[in-house]
N, C-alpha and C positions, 0 to 999 in steps of 0.2 A: 630724229631718227626716222627714216623712211620705213614704212611697213613692208616694202619690197626689197630691202637691203639683205645681202647675204650675211651670215653670222660673222664673217671676216670684216666686212664693211662696218657692221655694228660695233665690233671691237675697236676698229680704228677710230670711229666716231667717239667712242667712250674715251680713248686716249686723248683725242683732240680736244675734248671738252674738259678734261680734268687733269691731264698730266703734261702741261706745256712749260713747266718750270725746270730749268737746268739743275741737276743735282750737284754739278761741279761748282758753278759760279752763282747760282740762285736767280739768274736772269729769267724773267717770265716773258715768253715770246708768244704773243697773241696773233701774230701775222703768219706763222708757219704751222705745220702739222706733221703728223707721223707719215712716213713713206711705208708702203707695203710692197714686199717682193715675195715671190714664191719660187720654190725649187723642189719639185718632186713631193716629198712628204713633209716639207717644212714651210712655215709661213713666218716671215721675219718683218717686224715692225721696227723702224728706226726714226729717231728724232735727232736732228743736228741743231745744236744751239747756235743761233746767229751771232751771239756775242763772243763766246770763247771757242766755238767749233767742236765742243765735246760731242760725242756720239753716244746716245742711249739706245740700247737694242733689247728688244723682247722677241723671243722666238718660240713658236709653237710647233711641236712635232705631231704629225697626224698618224 
C-alpha cells in the first residue's frame, strides 16, 4: 500500500489482496481486481468473476 494513496485506493487495494474469490462458484481469480467507479456521493467497487461472470458489488455512500 502506497503512503500516498487516497482512502478509496487503499480500500480497493484491500479488496484486491483479500477478496478475489467468487462467492457464487468459488473460483479464485488472482489475475483480476476490483473496479472502482464514482458518481456524486457514491463510490462503487465491482469484481467480475472471470469464470462464471458473477458480479460482486460493494458501494459506499459519502
